[in-house]
C-alpha positions, 0 to 999 in steps of 0.5 A: 493209449497203449495196446493190451489192457491196463493193470489198474483203472481209476475213475472219478464218480460224480459227473463221470461214472455217476449220472446226473440223477445220482445213479449208476446204471446196471450196465455200468455195474455189469461192465465193471464186473467184467473189468474185475473178472479180467483181472484188472483192479478198480479204484474209485478216486473221488472228492467224497470224504470218508463220511460218504464211504457207504454211498461210494461203495454202493455206487462202485461195488467191485472197487478194491480201493477207494481214494476218498477226499480228493486223495487224502484218504485211501481205503483198502477195501479187502483189508477194510483199513486206511492206507492214508488219513490226511488231515489239515491243521486249523492253523494252516486252513485259517491262513489259506482262508485268510489269504483267499478272503484278502483278494476275493472278499468274504467266503461262505465256508463249510468244514468236513472234519468227521469221518464216520458214515453220514457225519455232518459238515460244520459251518455255514449252511449253503442253499446252493449245495446240491447233495442232501447234508446235515450242517451243524452250525459252528463259528469259524473259530470253533471249526479251525480249533483242531484238524479238518479233512477238508474245507469247501469255500464259495465266493458270493461274487466270483465264479468257482473257476475265478476263485480257483485261479485266485486261490492258486495265486495266493495259497502256497502249495506247501500250505494247502492244496486247493482244487474244484470238483464241479460244485460252486465251491473251491475245496481246500485239502492238506498240502500234498493231497490230490488224486494223483498222490492218493492213487500213488498210495494204491499203486505202491500197495499193489505194485502197479506202475503208473504207466499201467494205469487208465483214468477217467474224470470230468473236473479240475480235481481230476487233473493231478490224476491225469498227470500221474497215470500213463496208460491212458487218460479219458475225459467224459464228454461233459468234462470241464474244458481243462480236463478235455484239453488234458485228455488222450481220449474223450468218451460219451457223457456220464449220462450216456454211461461213457465210462462203461461204453469205453471199457466195454470196447476196451475189453472186446478189442 
């Protein structure tokens, strides 16, 4: 942790800022208002795709930017325009899925292709999915016939960390990026897309150095953001072991408003 205050703060949402009941506390909103009033820019960095923009804006009302879809889509809220809109060609995704299924066996796959609010996912509806969602039944071939924003793949045998380990071994980084965000799924995104590369788009747009950025997270999909940010990297107490190992500091759990408690202390120091 550096002295003084960071110039930009980026936080993950689900499992980090957002509590287990899918709400953000009044206290958290109030602290974020004070952070923004102190002249510090706020960025939401989330796996949520652009189809969840309204929900995301509601969870972090003072954000200047939304880094969505694991970094693939970057929305400047002041100008209401996208600075990045990355898509994964169906051919590359098909190759990545083929490589993964050759070592992991059959996968249940859902595809996120549409960006308007509340648009459906495509593919195999999965009963383990914990959020309200509409899934439009389409064959894999149909889903792979164009470009998608990302795909979610679940193994019937392997847990998500084991599946992610396999994916990192068999899916080349120049084909697609594979991560996991705390659901039972690995997420397959365009090559070069992660929260670190998404945040670098924001930093460049506003002229902030990574060394002046403080980040908060809870899952392996936050690791690239932790590697990129230099002011401080804070994990919530409920974070995945890999993130706890990469953090400079650990705050309270998401259900105890850990991000807000940390920022409250930071502002008053």
